[in-house]
N, C-alpha and C positions, 0 to 999 in steps of 0.2 A: 837279879841277874846282876852283874859288878860288873863293869867296863873302867876299867885304868887307861888313859892316857896320855904319853910320857913322849919324852921332847918336846916340850911347845916351850916355845920364848917364854917366860919370863911376865915379858909385859904383855901378854897375851894372856894370859893364868890372872895378871896381877888386872887388869880390864874387865875381868869375866867376872870375878869377886867383886867387883868396885860396883859394877851391874844390880850384882843381888845385892849386897847391903842396899843400895838406895833401894831396894822393891822391899829389904824388909823378907827374903829370902834365904835362904841357905844357897850354897852352889850346886849344889843335886837338884835344889828345887828348882832353880832357875835355869840349867842343864836339861833336866825333864821337861817343862815345860816350852822350850825351846825347839826337840826333837819331838815331841808330840803336834806342835806347828806346822812341822815341816817335813814330816813324813810322805816319801814317794806315795801315786797314787798307785802306782802297780811296780814288782820287780821290776830292775833294767832289763832289756834285753841284753845279750849278750855281744861281749864284743865281737867274737869272731863264729862265723858259723861254718857245720859240716856242708858239703857239697847239698847235700838230703836236706839239711834241715831251709838250705839255702833257696834249692827249687820248691820244695812245700810253702815257706813261708812268698813268694815271688807267685806260687797256684794259685795261694791263698787270695791273695793280694788281688791279682786278674780277675780272680770268680769275685771278686765282692762289686765292681762294675757293670753296670746292666748292659745289655746284650743289644746291640744296634745294627741292623741290615746294612749293607752292601749301600755306599753313595752316591746317588744316581749319576751319567752323563754328564750331567747339565752342570754340576757342581764343579766340573774341571773343565769351565769355560773360561776363557781370559777372564773375561768383562766380570763374571762373580768370583774370580782368586781375587782382581787386579782394579775393581771400576772404580775406590776410593781416591786410590794412588793417581791413577790415568787419568781421570777429570780434574786435577789442578792447573 
């Protein structure tokens, strides 16, 4: 596979070339090493989703949470909600 990068500022190319020379490798080898070290762990998610894709992703997210039963009535008593703040 050949990749060409055009329209880079000359100073950026010069910096990479100097780095390659300092390491004693070609510019191709330096860039190859950089790409291997910085490979993304997974393909990026699309920035825009269709409504169906969004709903499916949201459902999958919600399904990943553990099922929890309803809270007991005692959980809504004032001292259980504001207990620490009221004791100041």
